[in-house]
N, C-alpha and C positions, 0 to 999 in steps of 0.2 A: 769229432769225439762227442760233442753234445747231441748230434743227431743219432749216434749209435746208442747213447744212454737213455734218450728220451722215451723209447718204448718200455724200458724196464723201470725207470725211476721218474715218477711225475715231478714236474717242476716244483710243486709245493713240498716235496720231500727232500729237496736238496739242502734245506735248512732244518734245524731241529724243530720238531713240532712243538706247539704251545698248547697248554691246557685251555679248553674253551671256558669262557665265563658266561654263565646263564643269567639272564636278567631276573630281578626280583619280581615275583608274581604281582599282578595288579592288586591294588587295595580296594576292597569293596565294602568296608565297614563305614557306616556314617559316624562312628564314634572317634575316628582319627582323621587327620588331615591328609590330603592327597599328595604325599611326598614319599620319595623312596626311603626305605628304612635301612639303617646300617645294622650289621650283626652286633649282638651283645650290647643292646641298649640297656641302660640302667633303669629297671622297672620300679625302683623303690618309691619314686615320687609320682608314678602314674596311677590313674584309676585302675583297679584290678581288671575290669573288662577290656580297657584299652591295652593294658600290658599283655593280657591273654591273646588279644588279636595280633599284636606285634610279634609276640613269641611264636605264634603259629605261622606267621609269615616267614620268620626266620627258619622254622622247621621245614616249611615248604621249599624255601630256597636251597637249604642244605640237601633235602631229599632229592630235588631236581638235579643238583650237582652229582649226588651219589648215583642216581639211576643213569644219568648221562655218562658218567665214567664207567659204570657197569656195562652199559650198552656199547661203549666204544671199545672195550678190551677185546671182544671176539673179533671185530674187524681188524684191529691192529695185530692181533695174534695171527690171523689168517694171512695178513700182508707180510708179517715177519716170516711165516712159514714159506710163502712163495719166494721171498728174497733168498732165504737159506737154500731152497731147492735150486734156484737159479745159479747160486754160487757153486753148489755141488756139481751141477751139470757143466759149468765152464771149466771147473778144475778137472773133471773127468776127461774133457776134451783136450786137456793139456794146456789150458790157458794160464795155469799157475796164477801168480799174483800180478797180473797185468794191472795197469792203472785203472782200467774199467772195473775189474773184479775187486780191486782194493777199495774203489769208491763205493761199490755196492756193499762190500763187507763193512765199511765204516758206517754207512747209513743203517745197515741191519743192526749194528751194535748200538747206534743211537736210538733206533726204534725199540730195541730190547730194553734199553735203559728207561725209555719213555713208558713202556708197559710196566716195568718194575715200579716206576714212579706213580703210575695210575693205581696199581695194586696197593702201594703204600698209602696213597691219598685216600683210597676207598676205606682202608682200615681206620684212618684218622677221621674220615667223614662219618663212619659208623659210630665211633666214640662220641664225636661232636654232636651227631644227631640224637643219640640216646640221652646225652646230657641235656640237650635242648628240649627233648620230649618230656623229661622229668621236670624241667623248669616250667614247661607249659602246664603240666599236671598240677604243679604247685600253684601256679597262677589261676588255674581253673578252680582250685579249692578256694582261693581268695575271692574269686568272682562269685562262686556259690555262697560264700560266707556273706557277701554284701547283698546278693539278690534274695537268698532264702532266709538266712538267719538274722538279717537286719531289716531290709525293705519289706519283705513279705510278712515277717513276724510283726513288725510295727503295724502293718495293715490289718493283720488278724487281731491284734490286741485292740485296735481302734474299732474293728468290726464287732468284737465282743461287747464293747461298751455302747456302741451306737445301734446294736440290733434291737434295742427297745425304744429307739427314737422314731421320729416321723418319717414318712416315706421319702420326702425330698432329701433329708439328710442321709438316709440309707442309699438312695440313688446316687447322690453326689460322691459318697464314699465308694460305691461300686464302680463308678466311672474311672476311678484312679487305677483300676486294674488294666486299663487299656495301655498305659505307659509301661507297666510292668510286663504285660503280654509281649510287647515289642522287645523289651530288654531280655526276657527269657528266650525269645526266639533268636536274638542275636547271640546269646551265650550258647544256645543249642547249635547254631551254625558252626561256631568255633569248636565245640565238642565233636561235631560230626567231622570237621576237617582233621582234627587230631586222631579220631578213630580211624579214618581212612588211611592216614600216614602210618599209624601203628600196624594196621592190618596188612598193608602192602609191604611193610618192612619185614614181615615174616617170610616173604619169599627171598629176601636178601640176606638176612641174618639167620643162620641155622645153628645146629648144635656142634658145628665144627669150632665155634667160638663159644664155649660154655658160659663164660661170664656174661658176655653180651646177650646171649640167648636167654639166660636166666633173668636178666634185668628186663629184657623186652617182654618175656612171658608174664612177669609180675606186673609190669606197667599195663599190659593189655588187660589182665584180669581186674586190676584195680580200676582201670578206666571204665570198663564195662559195668562193674559193680556200682561205681559212683555215678555213672550216667543213669543207671536205674534209680538210684536214690534221688537224683536231680529230677527225673521225670515224675517220680512219686510225689515229691514236694511241689511239683508244678500243678498238681491237682488240688483245686481249692473249692471249698463250699462257698461259693460267691454270694448266695442268698440263703441265709439261715432260716429254718422254720420258725413260726411264732412260738412264744414261750409256753403257751397253753393250747393243747388240742382238746376241744370239748366235743364229745359225741352227743348228738341230738337225741332226745327221747323220741320214740315213735314206734312203729310196727317193727317186728323182728325182721321183716324183709328189707328194711332200710334203716338199719341202726348205724348211722354214720354221722360224721361231723356236719354241722350246719354250714360252715364256711370251708371251702377247700384250702388245703395247705399248699402254699407255693414255695418252692425251693429250687436251687440251681447248683449244679456242679460244673466247674469251668476248668479247662486245660489251658495253662499259660504256655505259649510257644508250642513246640512239638512238631512243627512242619519240617524243619531240616532233619530231625531225628526220625522221621517217618511214622510218628505216632498218630498224627491226625488222620492219615489215610487208612488206618487199620483199627479205628475205635469201635468198640463193641457196645452192647447195651449195658445200661446201669440199672441195677435194681435196688430199691430202698426198702429196708425193713425196720420195724421198731423193736428195740431191745431194752432190757432192764439195765440197771446200773452195774450189777455184778458182771454181766456179760460185757458191758462197755469197758470195765476195768481190765478184763482179759484181752480184749481187742487192743486196748491202749498199749499193752505190753507186747502183743504180737498181732499186727494187723492182718496177717495171712491166715489165721486160724478161722475155722468155720463158726459162724454166728448162730446161736440158738435163739429162735424167734420167741418173742414174748407170748405167753399163753392167754393173757387177758384181752389183748387187742391185736389186731392186724391191720395192714394198710391195703387199700385198693387204689387202682390207677397209679401204681408205684414203679412203672418201668418206663425208661426213656432211652433214646439213642443220642450219642454225640452228633451234633450238627454244626457245620461250619457256615457262618453267616456269609451272605454275598458281600464282597468288598464294597465299601463306600468311601467317599472322600473324607468323611469325618473320622474314620478309624485309621490308626497306624497300621493295623493288621486285622484280618478277619477274625471274629470271635468264634472259638470252638467251645460249645457248652452242651450239657444235657439238662434240659429244662423240665421241671415237673410242675404242672399248673393245676392238677385236679386231684392231688393226693387227699384221700379221706380216711379218717380213723373209724374203724368198725370194732365194736365190742363183741368178743367171743362169749355169747350168752352161756354156753355149756360150761366153759371154764370158770366164768364168774359165779355161777350157781354152785359149782363144786368147791371153789375156794371159800365160799361163804359157809358151807356146811362142814368143811374139814376141821374147823376150830373146835367143834364139839360143844360149844356153849354160845348163848346169845350175846352178841356184843351190845354194849350200852349205846343208846341212841346218840348219833353224832360222832362216836368214836371211830367207826370204820371210815366215815367220810373224811375225818381229819387225817387218819392214817393214809388213806389213798391219795389225798392231796399233797402229802409230803413225799410220795414216791417220785423218783426221777427216771426219765426214759431218754433214750437217744435214738436218732435216726442213723442207721448204718447203711452207707452207700457201698454196694458191692461192685468192684471195678476190676476189669481185666483189659490190659493194653499191651500191644506189641509194636515194635518198630524195627529200625535197621540195627545191624551189629549186635544181634542177640539181646536186644532190649525187650525185656518182658517184665511187666509189673502186674501184680494182682493183690487184692486185699480189700480192707474196709476203711473208709473214711468216716469219722464220727462227727455228728453235728454238735452244736451246743445243747445243753440239757433242756428237755421240755417236760411238761406235766401232761399226762393223758388222763382225762377225767370224764365221767358221765355227766356231772353237773359242773357248772362254772365255779371257780373258787378264787376269791379275791386274795386269800392268804397264799395260795400257790403262785398266783400271778406276781404278788409283791415279793415273795421269797426269791423267785427266779429273776426278777428285776434286780434285786440287790446282788444276787449271785453273779449275774452276767456283767453288771456294772463294775463290781469291785473285787471279784475273785482274782487271785494272783495266779498267773500262769507259771508253769514249772519248766525251766530250761533244762533240757537233757543234752549231754554232750555226746558226740560221736567222733571217731578217729578217721581222718582222711589223709592218706599219705603221711602218716606219722604226726599230723598236726591235729590238735584237739579243737573242734568247732562246737558251737552251741546252737541247737535248734529249739524252738519254742513249741511246746506241746500244750494246746489249750486244754487244761484239765479243770473242769468246773464241777459244781455240786460236791459230792463226797470225794472226788478225785482232785480237789484243789484246796487251797487255803483261803478262806474268806475272813478277812480281818474283822475284829470287833470294832476297832476304831478306824475311821476313814476321814481324810482331810475334808474340810468343808468345801474347798475348791472343787474337789471331785464330786462331792454330793450335790452341790448346786448345779453343776453341769449335767449330771445324770437326771436330777429332778426336772430341769428345764426340758431336756430331750423327752423324758417320759410324759410330761404334761402335754407337750405338743403332739405326741403320738396318741395319747388317750382322747384328745378332743377331736381327732379325725378318724377314730375307729368307725368302721362301717356299721350301720344299723340294719342294713339289708344286703343280701348277696349281690344285688344289682350295683351297689356302690363300689364294688371291687373293680369294675371296669372303667370307672371314672376317676380321673386324677383330681384329688381334692385340692383346694387352695392351700398354699403354704401357710401354716399356722403362725400366729404371732408368738414371740418368745415371752417368757416371764420378765417383768421389769426388775430393775434393781430394788425398788420398793417391795415388790412381791417376794424376792429372794431374801431380803433382810427380814421380812415378816416370818418366812419359813425358818430362817436361822434361829429366830427367837423361840419359835414353837418346838424346834428340835433341840434346844438348849446346847448350842455350840459353845464349847469350852476350849480355849487356847487353839482355836482354828480346827478342832476335831469334833466329829459326830460319832456317838456310840451307837452301835447297831440296835441296842435295846430301845433307844429313844424312837427309832423308826417303827419298831414292831410292837412295843409294849407300853409306850408312854401315852396315857390318856390325855386327849386334847379337846374332846367334845363328847356329846352324848346323843342318843336317839331314843325315840319312844319305843317301849316294849308293847307292840300292838297285839301280841299273842296273849299276854297275861294281864296284869293290872294296869298297864300303861306307865309304870314307873320308868325313870330314865335308865338307859343301858349305856355303859361306858364305851367309847369308841377311841381306838388308838390312832396314831398319826397317819399311818398308811391308809386306813379306812376313810378318814376325813379327806385326805389328799386325793384319793381316787374318786371319791364322791363329788368333789368340787370339779374335777375334770369331766366327770360324767354329766354334770349339770350344763357345763359349757357345750359339750358335744350335742346334747339333745335340744337345748332351748336358746342358746345365745352364741352359736359358733361364728356367725357372720359378724355380730356385734363385737365379739372378742377380737377377731382378726382386724377389725377396723379401729381398735383401740378405744372402744366406748365402755368397756367393762374394766373396772380397776382390779377386781378379783381379790387376791390375798392382801388384806389391809386390816389393821386393828381399828377398834372403835376410836381410840385416842388419835391415831394418825388421820382417820377420816374427818374427825372434827377439826383438827388442825388444818387440814387441806381446805375444808369448806369455809373456815373463817377467813381465809385469804381471798375469797371471791366476793364480788359485790352483788350480782344478781342471784335470784333463786336458782339453786343448782342441786342436782342429784349426783350421788356417787354410788355405783352398784358394786357390792363386794360380797364375799362369801362369809357366812356366819362362822364365828369362832367358837360358838357354844353348842349349836345344834347341827348335826350332820344333815346335809341335804337342804339346808335353808339358805335363803338369800337375805342380805341386809341391804336395804335401799336407804342410804343416809341422805337427808335432804336439808338444805338451808332454806328456811322459810322466809317470806317477805318481811317478817318482823325480826329477822336475823337470828332466830333460834335454830339450833341444829337438832333434828329428831331422826330416829332410826326406825324404819318400818321393816318388819320381819314377815317373810312368807315362805311357804314350802314349795320348792320348785317342782317336785313330783306331782303336785296337784294341778299343774297346767296340763291340758289335754295334749296328747301326742300329736305332733304336727304344728303346734303353735310355738311361739317364741316369746322371749322376754319383751320384745318390742310390742307384740300384740297385747300382752298383759298390761303394760304401762300405758299404751295408747288408749285402751278401753277403760282405764281406771280414772275416775274423777278425782281421786286423791291427789294426783300429780298434775292436775290441769294448770296450776299456777307455775309449774317448773318451766323455766326457759332454757336452761343449759344443762349439759351433762359434763361432769368434771373431766378435764380442767377448765376448758372454756369453749365448748362446742355446742351447737344447737341440739336440743333434745330430739328434735324431729329426725335427726340423722339415724336414730335407732330404727326407724321404719321407712325412711325415705328410700325410694328406688328399690324397695324390696316387695316381693309379692306377699300379700297378706293371705295367710292360709285360712280358708273358710272350712270349718269342721262342724258337723252337726253333733251336738253334745246330747247324749241321752240322759235319762233320769238319774242314772248312776253317777254321771259326771257332775250333775247339778248337786247331788247330795255330797259328793266328795269335796267340792270347792267351798271355800268360805262364802257366806252370803254376799252376793253382789260383786264377786271377783271380776267379772267381765261386764258389769252393769254400767252403762254410760248415761242412764237417765236419772237415777236417784243420787242424792248427794251423799257425801261421806258420813254426815251426821246420822242419816236415817239408816244407812246400810254400810257399816264399816267393812272395809275390804282388806285391811292390813293391820296387824297388831303393832302398836307403837312400843318399841323396846326402850325402856327408860334406864336399863342397866348399863 
């Protein structure tokens, strides 16, 4: 009997078939441990990206079971068809219900029930998979919330504040993008997995099940739309342009900026979503604030280029850096190293004559310096799964000027450091999320009162940035030494000058409070009032030009009052000097000295009268006034000012000799016969 049945019924069909159990797909995410995951893990206590990864693994496992069951049904149905045909043939031959036919009939019935079970299971798996896909989309939203609306936004806020800081601080902050780049790529991989599952599911779920088909169609559209949103938010202006773009004067054939503007657009992640492989060129234009306002509302609209200026060398293509052992993933960026600002002479002349009257001297310059411009980066990207994004990304505000303007520089410094960003909400899968849009200048709220803690940090960063500003275009290719920070004593002195009240600084004290004066060299020489920001910037400029190395070595005290300097010098024993900035006259240095007879005197000299290329060390070393000084405050040898430094030899013409006080660099005559510094008794 067994031998007769064996050709018709395989031995593995003599018992009821069992549903196959497919293994869970391997885990490839570095964010989770290498263990098998169970279905329906509670994601509430997991990090969003980890939960998203695990939910996708569950989707993959269910999808594999679904496709396995779908592929099994045709074979089982064909097998059932053959069994029924065999039974019919035996009945026709008159076999009736012999034991052999009965056994085949029973097995056919079992197989038919099994097929019905598979179909029922497929229906349940479809529902189960759709629910799991919707869960994954919700977890995707949470992961986007963490990556974009929290981590990236925090980075952007810090970038806004640090964009006026020194190069080392900007570079350190820039390097933080490497970790986020890896996290964005990991999230992009999971989005790609989910997109693949949803796309393949379209061949399984059709309009014969309207409810499921409608849910799937909505999920697919939402997923594609929010993937585009994710890719758009992954584009970051990693290197902001400088706050002021100044066009050099010169011939009309070369009316462009003295120093090229460097900026960079970076794509975080994008490999798994296919965006990096299809990156196009990026073009940068300069636009006015009115146009920036429109683009802020709709990044996809066309930008109207500013009429007064235009940019050259303003195109670049995304490039992927070769992988290195130091990077988590290769960097994809579009770098602009040579952007220059060019004035449109025709438009400038036309705008000057359109007013119909002659503007008062200085009025137009003040008006122009108050205008704000933005760099608009035109982007078009495509990727897998209908991922297409295009539009404009806006830089932080800049000033575009024909002449340099300290007022514009200071205004943008305050704006970038303290402007409040505006969080704008968007709906993702029925959940309200908040994205941070950097709106500065007229597009943001700049508070009148700022906490001293924030102001002191901003002043410290700005001072370090100012003292390492390049004096020549060649210096752009050289990494300057990391500047020394302001000391606590310096910051306390600045707080007193800014009139900090209850831990708050008012904006008007920075821009309008008179703290020093300067000579009016054009008219009668009467003093001209100088406000805080002018005095602060001038002090940094003196360090930049004449004492940068000495400042970095801690030999210059800097911001210090007369009373504090006297108190400090009374605590030392040997003749000692203390170099500080004048609180009364802008651009002047005070050299406070403790004499051998224990008196404390203050010498005052104008830094700008030192020839270009010389330093404070040269001035002090060549001056017999300070021959008896042994130390520089607090307790360091005064020779450290010039030790191990190259002394710059400069031939000074008659003009320099006339500009300097008599005997300023004279090492032969005594101080009595040729005074070189005025003693400040005030």
